[in-house]
C-alpha positions as CSV (number, residue, x, y, z in Angstrom):
1,M,-3.1,-3.6,17.9
2,Y,-5.1,-1.5,15.4
3,T,-4.9,1.7,17.6
4,G,-1.1,1.2,18.0
5,L,-0.6,0.9,14.3
6,V,-2.7,3.9,13.6
7,H,-0.7,6.0,16.1
8,A,2.6,4.7,14.7
9,H,1.5,5.4,11.1
10,S,0.3,8.8,12.0
11,G,3.3,9.7,14.1
12,L,6.0,8.4,11.8
13,R,4.5,10.4,8.9
14,W,6.1,13.5,10.5
15,L,9.5,11.8,10.4
16,A,9.0,10.8,6.8
17,L,7.8,14.3,5.8
18,L,10.7,15.9,7.6
19,L,13.3,13.6,5.9
20,L,11.6,14.2,2.5
21,L,11.7,17.9,2.9
22,A,15.4,17.8,4.0
23,S,16.3,15.5,1.1
24,V,14.5,17.6,-1.5
25,G,16.0,20.8,-0.1
26,V,19.6,19.3,0.0
27,A,19.3,17.9,-3.5
28,I,17.9,21.1,-5.1
29,S,20.5,23.2,-3.3
30,K,23.3,21.1,-4.8
31,W,22.0,21.1,-8.4
32,Q,24.6,23.7,-9.5
33,G,27.3,21.1,-8.7
34,R,29.2,23.4,-6.3
35,S,29.4,20.8,-3.7
36,G,29.7,17.1,-4.4
37,Y,27.5,14.2,-3.6
38,T,28.7,13.3,-0.1
39,D,28.3,10.2,2.1
40,G,26.0,12.3,4.3
41,N,23.8,13.0,1.3
42,R,23.6,9.3,0.5
43,K,22.7,8.5,4.1
44,L,20.0,11.2,4.2
45,Y,18.5,9.9,1.0
46,L,18.7,6.3,2.3
47,F,17.0,7.1,5.6
48,T,14.3,8.9,3.7
49,L,13.7,5.8,1.6
50,I,13.7,3.6,4.6
51,S,11.2,5.9,6.4
52,V,8.7,5.9,3.5
53,H,9.0,2.1,3.1
54,L,8.4,1.7,6.8
55,Q,5.2,3.8,6.4
56,L,4.3,1.6,3.5
57,V,4.6,-1.6,5.6
58,I,2.5,-0.1,8.4
59,G,0.0,1.3,6.0
60,L,-0.5,-2.1,4.2
61,L,-1.1,-3.7,7.6
62,L,-3.7,-1.1,8.4
63,Y,-5.3,-1.5,5.0
64,F,-6.2,-5.1,5.7
65,I,-7.4,-4.6,9.3
66,S,-8.9,-1.1,9.2
67,P,-12.7,-0.6,9.5
68,K,-12.3,2.5,7.3
69,V,-11.4,0.2,4.3
70,D,-14.5,-1.2,2.7
71,L,-14.7,-1.6,-1.0
72,S,-18.5,-2.2,-0.9
73,L,-19.0,1.4,0.4
74,M,-17.4,3.3,-2.5
75,S,-20.2,5.9,-2.7
76,E,-19.2,7.2,0.8
77,K,-16.3,9.6,0.7
78,L,-14.5,8.3,3.8
79,Y,-14.4,4.7,2.6
80,R,-13.5,5.6,-0.9
81,F,-10.6,7.8,0.3
82,Y,-9.1,5.1,2.5
83,S,-10.0,2.2,0.2
84,V,-8.7,3.6,-3.0
85,E,-7.4,7.2,-3.1
86,H,-5.0,7.2,-0.1
87,I,-3.4,3.9,-0.9
88,T,-3.1,4.6,-4.6
89,G,-1.5,8.0,-4.1
90,M,0.9,6.8,-1.5
91,L,2.0,3.7,-3.6
92,I,2.7,6.0,-6.6
93,A,4.7,8.4,-4.3
94,I,6.7,5.6,-2.8
95,V,7.4,4.1,-6.2
96,L,8.7,7.5,-7.4
97,I,10.9,7.9,-4.4
98,T,12.3,4.4,-4.8
99,I,13.0,5.0,-8.5
100,G,14.7,8.3,-7.6
101,Y,17.0,6.6,-5.1
102,S,17.8,3.7,-7.4
103,R,18.5,5.9,-10.4
104,S,20.6,8.3,-8.4
105,K,22.6,5.4,-7.1
106,R,23.5,4.3,-10.6
107,A,24.2,7.8,-11.9
108,T,27.9,8.6,-12.5
109,D,28.1,12.3,-11.9
110,N,27.2,14.2,-8.8
111,V,24.9,16.8,-10.4
112,T,22.8,14.0,-12.0
113,K,22.5,12.2,-8.7
114,Q,21.2,15.3,-7.0
115,R,18.8,16.2,-9.8
116,L,17.3,12.7,-9.8
117,V,16.8,12.8,-6.0
118,G,15.4,16.3,-6.2
119,I,12.9,15.5,-9.0
120,F,11.7,12.1,-7.9
121,Y,11.7,12.8,-4.1
122,G,10.0,16.1,-4.8
123,L,7.2,14.5,-6.9
124,G,6.8,11.9,-4.2
125,L,6.6,14.6,-1.5
126,L,3.9,16.4,-3.5
127,L,1.8,13.3,-3.9
128,I,2.2,12.4,-0.2
129,L,1.1,15.9,0.8
130,A,-1.9,15.6,-1.5
131,F,-3.1,12.2,-0.2
132,I,-2.6,12.6,3.6
133,P,-5.9,12.8,5.4
134,W,-5.3,16.2,6.8
135,P,-7.7,17.4,9.6
136,F,-8.8,20.4,7.6
137,R,-9.9,18.3,4.7
138,N,-13.5,17.2,4.3
139,L,-12.4,13.7,5.3
140,G,-12.5,11.6,2.2
141,A,-13.1,14.4,-0.3
142,G,-11.9,13.1,-3.6
143,L,-9.1,14.9,-5.3
144,F,-10.2,14.1,-8.8
């Protein structure tokens, strides 16, 4: 079960990143208000939100069963990264994305909707990119 969840979490990250990139790109390109907020935009932003929330659910399951999460080994980079840094960064990113979607849904004009998505999804994307355990990183190297 653990291996399957790790593969799902790792594989689905590419879908979430692709959707985030597309959402941020679309939102920023429409800031000038030349083209309105379409139903296609709304669906893209919703699917992006769903994909990061799916990653959250899988990640939380992994957090509680992973051998890489051990709060008693905080002096070791690998354990500190997975026990604290990764989950904290990702939670903040997902909260920002959720706030962006919710606020854009309530906004009345199209330009404001696009700006809210562009800003909040963009900040979430930057955090996600910063806290992914990339292969070229010194695994567990702290960012702070």
